[in-house]
N, C-alpha and C positions, 0 to 999 in steps of 0.2 A: 721574785721572778718577774720579768718584764711582761706587761700585758700585750705588747705588740711585737710580733716576730718579724724582724727585718731581714731581708736577704743579704747575702755576702757573696762577693764575686769569687771568693776562693772555694765556696761550697759547690755551687752549680753555675754553669755559664749563664750570663744574663740574657734575657729575651731580646735586648737591643744589642745586636752584634757589633754595632759601631762603637759601643762603650768599652770594648776590649782595650787593655792598656798597651800603648806603644812602647817600644824600646827607646832608651835615651838616645837622642840624636847627637851627632858629633859636629854640628854646624858651629860657626863662630858665635861669639856672644852677642854681637850687635845685629846679626841677621834676622833676629826675631822681630825686630821693630821697624827696620828700614824697608823690608820687602815682604810681600805675601807669598812669594814663590815657594813651592815645596811644602806649604802648610795646608792643614785641613781647613776647608772653607765652610763645612756644615756647622750650623748652630744648633744648640740644644732646643728641643721642641717641647719638652715637658719638664716640670719640676723646678725650673729656675725662678728667681725672684725678679718680677718686673718692677714693682714699686712697693714702698712702705711709708706709712705716716703714723705719727704718734701724737696723742693729745692728753695733757695732764698726766704724763707718764714720768715717774721719778721726779726730777726737779724741773722738767721742761713743760711749759704750757702748750707749745705746738712745735713739732718737728715734721718737716715734709709737707706734702708728699715728695719722696725722692724716687727718681726713676733710675734703675740699675741697667747696665749694659749686659749683653748676653755672655761676655767672656771675662774680661778683667775689670775689676772695680776697686778703686782706692777711696776709702773714707778718711779724709785728712782733716785734722783739726787739733787745736790745743786741748789741754786737759780741761774738762768741764764743758766742752762744746757739745757733747752728746754722742760721741762715738760709741762708748760702751752702752749707752742707753739704747742705741739702734740695735746692737748685737743682743742685748738682753731682751728687748721687745721681740726680736726674731725668735728667740728660744721660747719665750712664754707663749707667744701667739700660735706657735706650731705645736703646742701641747706639752712643752717641757715643764719640769717642776721648778719651783723657786730656788731650791738648793742647787740645781744644775747651773744656774747663772752665777753662783757665788756672790750675788749682790743682795741677798736677803733670804730669810727663812720662811717668809709668808708672802702670799700674793698681795695682801693689802698694803704691804710696804712699798709697792710700786705705784700707788696712787699718790699724786702730788698732794702735799699738805694743804688742807683747807678745801679740797675738792671732794665730791661725792663718788667719782668714778674716774677710771682711766680707760682710754680707747686706743687700740692698735689695729691698723688695717694693712694687710699684706696681700698682694696680688701675685699669684703663681701662674706661670705659662702653662697652657693646656692645648697643644697643637699636635698635629700629625696622627699617625696610626696608633700611637701608644697613649693617646689622650684618655682622660678619665671621664666617662659619660659625656662625650662631646655634644650629644643631642640635647642634654640638659643644661650643662654649664657653658658650652661654647668654647672659645679659644683661650679663655682665662678663668681662673677661679679666685674669688676674693674672700679672704678669711677675715672677718671682723670680730675682734675680741673686746669685750668690756669686762673690766675688773671693778667690782664695787668696793666701797670703803670697808666692807666686812670681809673682803677677800673672796667673794663669790665670782667665779669665772663663767661667762656665758658666751656662746659662739653664734655667729650667723654666717652661713655659707651662701654666697651670691654668685650668680652667673655673670658673664661678661656684660650683659645688658642691665645688671643691677637687680635682677629678680631674685628674691629670697628662695633658696632651694631647700635648705635644711637648717635646723638649730641644734642638731644632735652632735655630740662629740664623737660618737661612733662613726659618723660619716666622715669627719675630719681624719680619724685614724685610718679609715679605708683609703682616703686620698693620699696620706703620707706613706702608707704601705705600698700603694700603687706606684708612687714616684720614688720610693726607696729613700725618703728623707728621714735622717736620724739625728735629731737635734741634741741628743745626749751622747753622741759619738764624737770624741775629740777630733777625729779626722774630718768630720763635717764642720763642726764649730769648735774652735780652740780658743778658749778665753784666757785672760792673763793669769787668773788663779789656777786654772787647769795646767797651763804651761809651767808656772812656777812649781806646782806640786809634783808633776810627773817629769817634765823635761829637764828642769834645772835642779831637780833633786839629785843628791849624790848617792842615793840608795839604789842598788841594782834591782830590788824588789819593786820599787815604784816604776822603773822603766818597763819591767816585765808586765806590770798591771796595765800600763799605758798601751803596750803592744796588744795585750789581750782585749782591752776595751775597744781599741781602734779596729781590730779585726773581728770584733763581736764574738770572739771565742769565749770570753767570760760569760756572755749571755747563754751561749750553748752549754757551758759548764753548769751554770745555774739551772738551766732547764733540765739537764740530765740529773742534777742533784734532786730537783723537785720530783722528777719522775721516779727516781729510786726511793725517795721518801714515800711517794704515793704507793709504790710497789710494796714497801714494808708495811704501810697501813693496810693495804689490801690483804697481805698475808696474815696480819693480825685479825682482820675481819673474817677471813676464811677459818682461822683457828676457832674463833668464837662461834662461827656457824657450825663447825664440826661438833662442838659441844652441844649446841642447840639441836643439831641433827640427831644426835644420839637420844636425847630426851624425846624428840618428836617421833623417832623410830619406835621407842618403847611405848609411847601412847598409841601410836598407829597399830602396833601388834595387839595391844590390849583391846582397842576398839574392834580390831579385826576378829578376835576371838568371840567377842559378844555378838558381832555381826554373823559369824558362822553359827552361833548357837540359835540364831533365828530359824535355821533350817528345820529344826524339830517343831518349832511353832508353825512354820509354813506347812509342814506335813499335817499337823493337827488341824490347821485352818482348812487345808484341802480336804481332809476327811470330813470336817464339819460341813463344808459346802456340798460334798457328795451326799451326806445324810439329809441335808435340807432339800436337795433335788429329789431324793427318794421319798421324803416325807410329802412333797407336793403331789407326786403321782400316786402315793399310797392313799391320800385323801380322795383322789379321783376314783380309785378302784373301790374304796369303801362306799362311796356314794352310789356307784353303780350296783354293788351287791345289795345295798339296803333297798334300793328301788325295786330290784328283782324280787326280794323277799316280800315286800309290801304287795306287789302285784299278785303273787301266788296266794297269799293269805286272803286277799280280797276275792280272788276267784273261788277259793274253797268255800268261803263264807256265803258267797252269792249262790253257789250251786246247792248248798245245804238248805238255804232258805227256799229256793225254788222247789226242791224235791219234797220238803216237809209240808209245804202248803197243800198239795193235792192229797197227801196221805191222810191229813186231818179230815178232809171232805169225804174221802172214801170210808174212813172209819165211822163217821157220823151216818152215812147212808146205810151201812151194814146194820147198825143197831135199829134204825127205823124200819127196815124190812122185817126183822125179827118181831118187832112190836106188832105189826099188822097180823102176822101169823098167829101170835098168841091171842090176839083179840078174837079170833074165830074158834079157839080151842076150848078145853074144859077149865074148871076152876083152878086145878093144879097148875096148868099152863098159864093161867091168868096170874097167878102168884109169881110164877117165874117172870112173867111179863112185868109185874110191878117192880120186882128187883132189878130186872133188866132196864126198865124204864127209868128207875132212879139213877142207875149208872149212866143211862143215856143223858139224863138231865145234867148231871155233873159234867159230862163231856160237852153238852151244849153250852153250859156256862163258861167252861174253859175256852170254847171256840168263840163265844161272843166277846169274852175278855180280850182274846187275841185280835178279834176284829176291831174292838175299840182302840187298842194300842196301835193297830195298823192305821186307823183313821186319824189318830193324833199325829202319827208320823207324816201322813199325807197332808194334814193341815199345816204343819211346820214347813213342809216342802213347798206347798202352795204359797205360803207367806214369803218364802225366799224368792219364788218365781215372780211374785207381784213386785217385790223390791227391785229385782233385776229389771223388770219391765219399766218401772218408774225411772231407774237410773239410765236405761237406754233411751227413754223419752227425753230426759234432761240433756244427755249427751247429744242427741240429735238436734235439740233446740239450740245448744251452744254452737254446734257445727253450722247450723243454718245462719246463726248470727255472724259467724266468721265469714261465711260465704257472702253475706250481705255487705260486710266491710270490704271484702275483696272486690265485690262488684263496684262499690263506690270508688275504690282506688283505680280500678280499671277504667271507669268512666272518666275520672280526672285525667288519667294518662291518655285516654283517647281524645279528650278535649285539648290536651297539650299538643298531641300529634295533629289534631285538626288545625290548630293555630299554625303549627310549623308548616303543614301542607298548604294552608292558605298563603303563608308568607312565601313559600316556594313558588306557588302559582302566580303570586304577585311579582316575583323576581323574573318572570318571563319578560316583563316590560321594564322592571326596575330592579337592578342587581342589588341595590341597597337593602331590599327587603330580606335578603338572606341573613342580615346581621340583626334581625329581630323586628317584630311588628311595630315596635315603638321607634325604631331608628329613623325612618323618614320624617316623622313628626319632630323628633329631636333636632335633626339637621335643619328643618324649616324654622324651628324656634331659634337656633343659633344664627341663622341668616338674618332673621328679624332683629335679634339683639345687636348683631354687628352693624346693621343699617341704622339703628338708633344710636350707635357709638358707644355701646356698653363694653366693648372689648378694645383694648389697645391694639392687639393683633388677633385676628380671627383664629379660633382654635382649629386644629387639623385632626380629622378622624372620621370614622374609625380607621385605624391604621391598616387593617386588612383590606378595606375598600380602596386604599391608595396604592396598592401594589398589584403587579401583574406577573404571572408565571411565564418564564421563557419556555419551560418544558411542562406540559399539562400533567405528566405522570408524577411530578413531584409535589402535587397539591397537598396530599395527606402528610408528607414529610415536613413541609413548611408549616402547616397548621400545628402539628405536634411540637414543632420547635418553638413557635411563637406563642401558642396557647392563648392566654387571656389578652395578650398584646394585640390580637386580631380585632378586638372590640375597643381597644384603648384610644384615648384622645390625648393630644399634646397641646400644652398651653405655653405661651412665652413668659408669663409671670404669674405670681400668686394672686394678684387681683383678678386676672382673667380666670384663674382656676376657681376662685370663689363664685364668680358669676356663673360659670359653667355648672358648678355643683348645684346652684340654685335652680337653673333651668332643668337639670337632670332630675331633681327631686319631684318635678311635676309629671314626669313621664316614666320614672322607674321607682320601684319599691326600695326601701332601705336595705342595703346588703346585696342588691342585684344591679347596682349602677356600674357602668363601665369604669375602668381605671383611668385616672387622669395623671399625666406625666408633665412636670414643669421643667422646661429646658429652654434656654435662650435660643430663639430662632436665628438661623444663619442662612445665607444664600448659597453656600458652597458645602459640598460633602466633605467630611473629614478625610484627611490623607492618612490612610491606614496601611500603606504599602510596607511599612516597617514591621507591623505586627500581624498582618493578614497571612492566611494560608495560601500558598501558591502551589497547586497540584495540576499536573498535566492532564489527568484523566477525569477528575471529579471536581465539580464547581463548589464554591462556598454558597451559603444562603444569599449573601450579598450579590454574587455574580448571577445567581439563578433567578433573581427578581428584577423586574423593570420598575424603577422608582423614579418618578418625575420630580417629586418634591424633595429637596435636600433635607428639609426638616424631618420628614418621615425616615429617610435613610439614617440620619444622624441619631434619631431617637432609638431606632432598632439597633444601631451599633452600640449606643450607650447602655441600653437596657438588656440586650441579649448577646452582644458580641457576635453578630452574624458574619463578620469577616473571618472568624476563627472556627466556624462550624461547617463541616463538609456534608454534602448530600451524595450518598452512594446508594444507587438503586438496589443492588443485590446485597442481601444480608451476609452471605459468605464473603464477598469482597470487602464489606465493611469490617468484618472481624479480622480479615487478613491485613487490611491497611492499618486499622487502629490498634490492634493488639500484637503487633510485631515490634521488634527492637527498633527498627528504622522507621518509626511512624513520622508523619509529616511535621515539620517544624511549625510551631505556633498553634497547632490544632488541639482544641480542647475536647471536642466530641464530634459525633457524626450521627446522621439520621438516614434510615433506609426508606425505600419506596413505601413500605408498609407502616411507616411511622415509628419503627423501633429505634431506641436511643442507644448508641454505642460509645463507651468510654474505653480507655486503654486497659482497664482492669475489670470491667463489668459490662453487662448487657441488659437493657430493660425493654420488654415487649410492650407494644402500644395497646391500649384498651380501646382506642378509636379505630374503626374499620373503614371509614370513608371520609372524604373531604366534605366539610359542611359549607365553607365559604368560598373556596377557590375552585370548585368543580366547574367544568366547562359545559356539561350536558345537563341542562335544567330538566328536560322532559324525562330523562332516565331517572333523575332523582325523585321526580313526582311519582313515577310508576313504582319506584322502590318503596316510597312511603305508603302508597295505597296498598300494595301487597303486604307490607308489614302490618298495617292496621287490620286487614282481612284475616291474616294468620293469627293475630292476637285475639280477635273476637271469636274465631273458630276454636281456638284452644281454650278460651274461657268457657264457652258453652259446653264443649265436650267435658271439661272438668266438672262443671255443675251437674251434668247428666250422670256422670260416673258417681259423684258423691251422693246424689239423690237415690240412685239405684242401690248403693251400698247401705244407705240408711234404711231403705225399704226392706232389704234383705235381712238386716239386723233386727228390725222390728218384727218381721215375720218369724224369725227364729226364736223369739221370746214366746213361751207357751202361755196361752190364755189362762188366767186363773179360774179354778173350779168354782161351782156355785156355792154360796154361803149356806145352803140348806143341808150340807153334808152333816154338820154337827147335830142339828135337830133330828135329822133322819136316824142317826146312830142312837141318839137318846130314846127316841120313840121305839126303835126296834128293841132296845134293851128292856124297856118297860113292857112291851108286848110279850117278850119271852118270859118275863117274870110272872105276868098275870096268867098266861096260858100254858105254863110249863107242866101242869098236872093234868092237862086235858089230853087224853089220848087220841081224841078224834082229829086233832090237828096235825097228826104226824104226816099225813099225806101232803097237807098244805106246806108243812115245814120242809118236807122232802122236795116239793116242787120249788119252794122259795130258795132252798139250799142250792138246787141245781142252777137257779137263776143267779144266785150269788157267786156260784162257782164260775159261771161264764163271765160275770162282771169282774171278778177278781183276776181271772185269767187275762182279761183285757188290760186291767190295771197293772198286772204283773208284766205284761209285754211292754206297756208304756214305761214302767220303771226300769225294766231291763234295757230298753233303748236309751233311757236317760243315763243309766249307769255306764253303758257303753260310750255315750257321748262324753260324760265326765271323765271316764277312764282315758278316752282319747285325748281330751284336753290336758289331763294330768300327765299323760305320756309326753305330749308336746312340750309342756312346761318343764317336765323333767329333762327332756332332751336339751332345751335351752339352758337349763341350769347346769347340765352336764357339760355343754359346750363352753359355758362361762367358766366352770371350774377347770376345764382342760386349758382354756386360754390363760387363766391365772397361773396354772402349773407350767405352761409353756413359757410364760414370762420369767419364771424362776429357772427352769431347765428346758430349753427348746427341744431337746431330744427326749422322746417318750421312753420311760424306763419300765421294764417288767419287774415290778417290786413284789417279792415274796413275803416280806416281813409286814407286820401290822403297824399301823400308825402309832399305836401306843408304845410298842417296843422302840420304834425309831425316835419318838419324842423323848423317851427315857434316856436313850444313848446320847441324843443331842444335848440334853440338859447336863449330863455327866461330862461330856467332852467340852462344852462351853465353860463349865466351872473350872475344869483343869486348865484350859487355855487362859482364862482370866487370872488364875493363880500364878501361872508362870510369867505372864506379862507384868503382874504386879511385882514379882521378884526381879525381873530383868529390866523392866522399864517399857515404855511405849515403843512399838516397832518403828514408828516414824522418827522418834528421837534417836534411837540406836543407829538407824541407817544414816540419818543426817550427821551424827557425830562421827561415824566411820568415814564417810566421804570427806568431811572437813579435815579429820586427822590425816587421811590419805593425801588430800590436796596440799595441806601445809607441809607434810613431809616431802612430797614430790617437788614442791616449789623451792624449799630450802635446798634439797638435793640438786636441783637444776642450777640454783644460784651458786652453790659451792663448786659444782662441776664447771660452770661457766667462768667463775673467778679463777679456778685453778688453770683452766685453759688460757685465760687472759694473762695470768702470771707467767706461764710457760712462753707464750708468744711475746710478751713484753721482755722477758729475759733474753730471748733470741734477738729481738730487735735492738735492745740496748747493747748487747755484745757487739752487734754489727755497727751500731752508732759509735760506740767507744773506739772501735777500730778505725772507722772513717774519721772520727774526731782527731785521733792521733796522727793519721796520715795527713789530714788537712793542716793541722798545726805544724807538722814538719815541712809541708809544702810551702806554707806562708812564711815560715822562718827562713827557708832557703831563698825565697824571692826577696824578702826584706833585706837579707844580707847582700844579695846581688845588686839591688838598687842602691843600697847604702854605699857600697864600694864604688859604684858608678858615679854617684853624686860627689863623693870625696875626691875622686880622680880629676874632677874638673878644676880643682885648685892645686892639684899635685899632692893631695893628702893620701895617706894610706890608712886603712883602719881594719878593725876586726870586731865582729859582733858574735858573742857567744851566748847561746840560749841554754839554760838549765831548767828544763820543764819539770824535773822532779822536785827541785827546790824552789821553782818559780822565781828565777832570777834572770836578768839580762845584763851582761857586762859589755861595755863598748870601750874599745881601745883605739886611739887615734894618734897618728904621728904626723905633724905638719912638715913640710919640706920634701926633699927628695926621698923616695922610699928606700933607695939602696943605702943611704948614708945615715939613716935614723932608725931607731928602734921604737916599737909600739909602746905607748904609755897610756895610763888611764886618763879619762877626760878631766878628772879633777886636777891634773897637773898642767892643763892647758890654760892659756890666757882666756879672759872673758870673751873677746871677739872670736878666738878660735873655738871655744866651747859653744858659743852661740851658732857659729857656722856649722859645727858638727851636729848641733841639735836640729838646725834647719834641714840638713841632709837626712837625719833620722825621720823627720816629719814628712819630707818628700818621698822617702822610701815607703812610708806607710800610705801616702797618697797613691802610690803606684799599685798597691795590692788591695786597696779598699775602694768600693764604688759609692758614689754619692752624686746627685745632680749639681750640687754647689758645695764650695769649701770656703770657710771664713776663718781668718787668723786675726787676733787682736794684738797689735804692737809686737809683732814677731821680731823686730830689729831693735828692741829697746836696749839690749846689752851689746850691740855690735858697733865696731868702729866703721869708718867710712869705707874701707877696702872690703871688709867682710860683708857689710851691708850691700855694697854694689854687686859683689859676686853672688850673694844669696838672692838678691832681687833678680839678677839675670837668670839664675837657675829657675826661680819660680815662674818668671815670665816665659822662659823657654818651655817649661812644662805646660803653662797655660796656652801658649801658641800652638803647641802640638795637640791640645785637647780643647778645640774651640766648641765642642759639644758640651763642655762643662763650664760652669760659672765660678769665678774666683772673687772673693771679697777680702781685701786687706785693710785693716784698720791701723793707722800709723800717725804719730804726731809730726812726722817729717813732711816737708812741702812737696816732695816728689817732683821738683822742677827739673831735675836732670833727666827725666824719662824722655825718650824720643817720641815724636808725634806719631800716633797710630790711631786709626778709627776704632779699633777694638778695645781701647783702653778708656774707661770712664773714671773721672776723678770727682768725687763728691766732697766739696769743701764745706766744713761745718765751722761757722763763725762763733764768736763768743755768744753767750746766751742773750745779750741785748741786741744782737745783729741778726739780720735775715739769713736764711740758709739757702744754699744753691748747689746744684749738681752741674758740673761743667765737663763736657767731653774733653778728652786729652788734647785734641787738635785745636780747641777753641779757647784754652785757658791763657791768661795773661802771664807773661814772664815775670819772675820774681828775682 
């Protein structure tokens, strides 16, 4: 199949309407050369050959350059003079194969023996409205071909001025397609071997092949055959895909079943999640119930203790009263008294034991209170230390504010003080160093001091944009940078020095019109500033790109402008009046709330700083007072520990009771002391009750916090609170059972993610192959319909070209009084031609094989001319067309071809012949190129200027 599809006049009308074929003219034979009247005067504008030159090609060291005329050209010369070499070079240079030339089987055979390469240069005309890329190539295209001794072919396509445009063969193919040049078409270039093989062959099949090749019907046939072969291959592919599709469908259904089985696992997982949610809230409910039970038990125990304590005192008082009465009675009663008194002593011993246990409990309680008091004191000490550190931090901050305030007060008279208290001294040091010649060029800075605002409201926006560049300096070279670093080290600490930018100083501001933002409503940072020094402007352009940053006061407008589809060209970002930074896809709020360096009202800034310092001091002292009051309250809430004499007192009391227990006279004293103890313990009881209430309250608060925390944790698991009736134990049991069942089924079926992924992969593979099969089937149906139409059009075109060829063949024969018949057998692919010379009425048709050599050559020329009439090409070349003709037929054939050429001045004709062509009439449209013997120089002589022979 041919790589390049060439157009054919019989298929579709050519885009150049002037190339339509004229009907044969009936003018006399000599009128084509003696006069220009009635002839077409337009010349071809594209595709014809203007010149050709050969170097080390075949056996010739140098041929040309030869200039060709726009219409008729004769290449005349003896055998070996280079006629066929010119034609062969034309074919090879325009992309033809070596076999097409019939002069060799390989390109390396065209390189002259002993040379490393051969060169061919052909210039094609490229004018008018149909020119190929005229803005690139101009009015002519030069094709330079080089063939190496290894047979490698390289191209260089040049414009009219000699500029190299391309080295790709694809570009040459595009040019040939555009000009409709077909070097492998015998109608365009007919070599001797092609003429012998097709025209002078006695086989009717060869003539039919020549007709098919000349009209390019054979190429169409090959294309159709290739398409049908491709269709068959596509059908085979579809069949294979159908088999694959069945297997994919089976796998897809298998994976689908496993995927559907996941529904039961999903239900179990859903049930498991519900149980986990219930478990979370069940734990919350159990916690609340446990706290309520603990509160009830503590209340019951406390009430029992409080009630049993006075009963013991009352019981002891009862026995003491009986003892007094017995002491005043008879002996019998005294005995009873003794028994009763013994019982009373036991009761007293029990009571004292209870008092000792109570005192031990109080001792442990007092020890805990002392520990709490010590911990509170330590905590208060730590807090006081922290407050001292905060005080130091505040003092340092106030000192920094004081320095800033002093700098601002100094800026009333010197604006440079706004850039730091060390900045004036730094600039004085720079001036002194510059006066001593330590700088090649004096550094510029700080950059913020070198700029002025056109609009005072944009001060914060500009500072947020430039940031550290406000304090930066600019140096012309690295030597100046090192000197400036040395000076800065005397005025600034390491890490706090201003930035130094090294950039060559220029006296003009960069031309940024091509990359700057141009907006009608909002200025760029560059336009919003007044910058007198070009060095400062160029530095800010290089470091920050201020020509691409817009300043938009209103934040809403900034979002609208920057985050819309039609945002300004070249704009990278924007800043608002509040210092907010806006990009096309994000928005950053500014942490700075006022301008520090570019503010215009110095007094307002000073007042602002004074008020800020006052507020900070007031806040600090208020916080100190609040913390001290809190510490005092906490210390007051800590109960003062009881006296250390409690334990000895209890021990002495126990010994006193032991020594005097048998003395009856102390009963009244014991009664009085017991009443005293009763009062004492009632007070202690009240204190302990209060403490219990406090502890209970603290416990309740902590319990509430714990409950809130447990509720929060439960809400993380399940945001909606559930009313759970089941116990946490039963829920935990069911969760364990369900989790075990779920894991077992997952082990049997595989992991869920794997099953889902395999299902989707199988589904996607099946759908892809199904779509491919469906698409290929639709393609085959469409291709079948198209090919049916194409076959019909091909048959119609073949019939149409056959009829036209017959018509022109009869017309050409009639010029000499011949009659002929041309019979096409498309089924058997044969073409039979019958010709009868002489008067048509007195002779019968006979096969061309019965004609003489001259008559057969004349008939062959008529056949070629009839093919010329039905095929389009910008130029036609014939090699020794008259080799078998006698003088009469040569003259008639020449007149016929010149007649055709005269009627088609828009087409170029090249005839190669060994004849001298001296009998041709003078005409400016005829160029004769005379090739001498190899040892003589070559020349191209217009017809009107040649010497008579």
